[in-house]
C-alpha positions as CSV (number, residue, x, y, z in Angstrom):
1,M,12.0,4.2,-9.8
2,P,15.7,5.3,-9.5
3,G,17.8,3.2,-7.2
4,S,15.1,0.4,-6.9
5,A,15.5,-3.2,-7.6
6,G,13.2,-2.9,-10.6
7,A,10.3,-5.2,-9.7
8,E,10.2,-4.0,-6.1
9,W,8.8,-0.9,-4.5
10,L,9.3,0.8,-1.1
11,C,7.5,-0.7,1.8
12,A,4.5,1.7,2.0
13,L,2.6,1.5,-1.2
14,S,-0.3,3.9,-1.4
15,V,-2.8,4.3,-4.1
16,R,-5.6,6.8,-3.7
17,R,-8.5,7.8,-5.8
18,P,-10.4,11.0,-5.5
19,P,-13.8,10.8,-3.7
20,S,-16.6,9.4,-5.8
21,V,-20.0,8.0,-5.3
22,H,-18.3,5.0,-3.8
23,G,-16.1,7.1,-1.5
24,P,-12.4,7.4,-1.4
25,L,-10.2,4.3,-1.6
26,E,-6.8,4.0,0.0
27,R,-4.7,1.0,0.9
28,R,-1.3,0.8,2.6
29,V,0.7,-2.3,2.0
30,A,3.7,-2.8,4.2
31,G,6.2,-5.6,4.9
32,K,6.0,-7.3,8.3
33,N,9.8,-7.3,8.5
34,A,10.2,-3.6,7.6
35,P,12.4,-1.6,9.9
36,P,10.6,0.5,12.6
37,W,11.5,3.8,10.9
38,V,9.4,2.6,7.9
39,A,6.7,0.6,9.7
40,E,5.8,3.3,12.3
41,P,5.0,6.1,9.9
42,T,3.0,3.6,7.8
43,K,0.9,2.7,10.8
44,L,0.4,6.3,11.8
45,M,-0.7,7.3,8.2
46,A,-3.2,4.5,8.0
47,A,-4.6,5.4,11.4
48,A,-5.0,9.0,10.5
49,I,-7.0,8.3,7.3
50,S,-10.4,6.9,8.2
51,S,-10.9,5.2,4.9
52,A,-7.4,3.6,4.7
53,K,-6.8,-0.1,5.0
54,L,-3.4,-1.3,6.1
55,E,-2.3,-4.8,5.1
56,W,0.9,-6.4,6.4
57,I,2.5,-8.9,4.1
58,E,5.5,-11.3,4.4
59,S,8.2,-8.9,3.2
60,G,10.9,-6.6,4.3
61,H,11.4,-3.0,3.3
62,L,10.4,-3.7,-0.3
63,V,7.1,-4.8,-1.6
64,S,6.7,-6.4,-5.0
65,P,4.1,-4.7,-7.3
66,A,3.2,-8.3,-8.4
67,H,2.2,-9.3,-4.8
68,P,-1.4,-10.7,-4.7
69,V,-2.5,-8.0,-2.2
70,V,-1.2,-5.3,-4.5
71,L,-2.9,-6.9,-7.6
72,A,-6.1,-7.4,-5.7
73,F,-6.2,-3.7,-4.8
74,V,-5.5,-2.7,-8.4
75,E,-8.4,-4.9,-9.5
76,E,-10.6,-3.3,-6.8
77,V,-9.8,0.2,-8.1
78,L,-10.4,-0.8,-11.7
79,A,-13.7,-2.4,-10.8
80,R,-14.9,1.0,-9.3
81,R,-14.4,2.8,-12.6
């Protein structure tokens, strides 16, 4: 990702799968210390998508892709394949 710190992503990580027999799967992961201009849209998007789950983690504007919440979600997606 251009301009990133390499191992970190922007605050709102969203991974979405198309609907299947198990239904759609969407998760938003955001840092508890993210600035309001990032946190508010993340909350609104999660509220607007009925199947979305929002998880707040100890982080700022950037979320590590190696965070346990992110890895657990990836495992959940792979288990549904």
